[in-house]
N, C-alpha and C positions, 0 to 999 in steps of 0.2 A: 679481358680480363675485369677480374674481383673487383669490387671496390672494397677495400675496411673502412669498416663503421672504427668514427670519432673515437675515440674513449672523452665521455667528461670527467675528470677528476676539479673538485670543491674541497677547499678548508674552509670551516665554518665555526666559527668562536660563538660563544653563548657564557651562560653566567650563568650556568645550570643543564647541562644534562644527565636528561635521566635514562635510566641499563636497567633491563632485564635482575642486572645484580647488582644496581646500589648506582647513586647518586653520584658525577661527580661537579664538584663547583668548576667554575670559572674553564670550561676546558674546552675541546678543539674536535669534531667529526669531520673525517674526513668518506667522502662520501663518491664512488668511483661506478659513472654508470645507477648510480641509484640507489647501492648496496653500499651501507656505512661497511666501511672495509678496517676505522680503526679510528678507534677516539682516546685522549688524553688528557691530562689534568695544563693547562699551561702554565707554564715555568717561565717560557721567553715567547718572546714575539717568535712570527714565522711569517715568513713572506706569503702574501696573497687568500690574505685568510681574509675570509668575508665576515661582519659582527654584527649577530640580532642581539637583541637584547631579551630580555627571557627565560625558558626552556626549551630546549629539544627535547623531543622526545623520544625515541628506539624504542620500535616494535617489532615482535618479528608480524613480517608475511604471511600468508599462504604455502606458501611452496618452505619456508624457516630463516627466509633471508633476513637481515637487518637491514631495518626504512629508518628515519628522520624522519620525523614531521613536526612545526611549529603550528600548535596546533591541532589544528585539523588539514591542515598544507604538505601534503608531499614533495617534502626536498630535495630533486634529482642534480 
């Protein structure tokens, strides 16, 4: 029997999210297994959302996958 890897999903809100395409003020990033799957402006309370002060920066890694960072710390 093969064990399935448990998927980790985090919803993280911040004052700002810097993306290659621009800036989202008061935004939320959805991160699945370390990859940013979605970002959007905060318009209403979202369940199970963690909040960070300051800015989350989304950068592409060496494989072109979007990753979220708080300062130099990778958010997984």
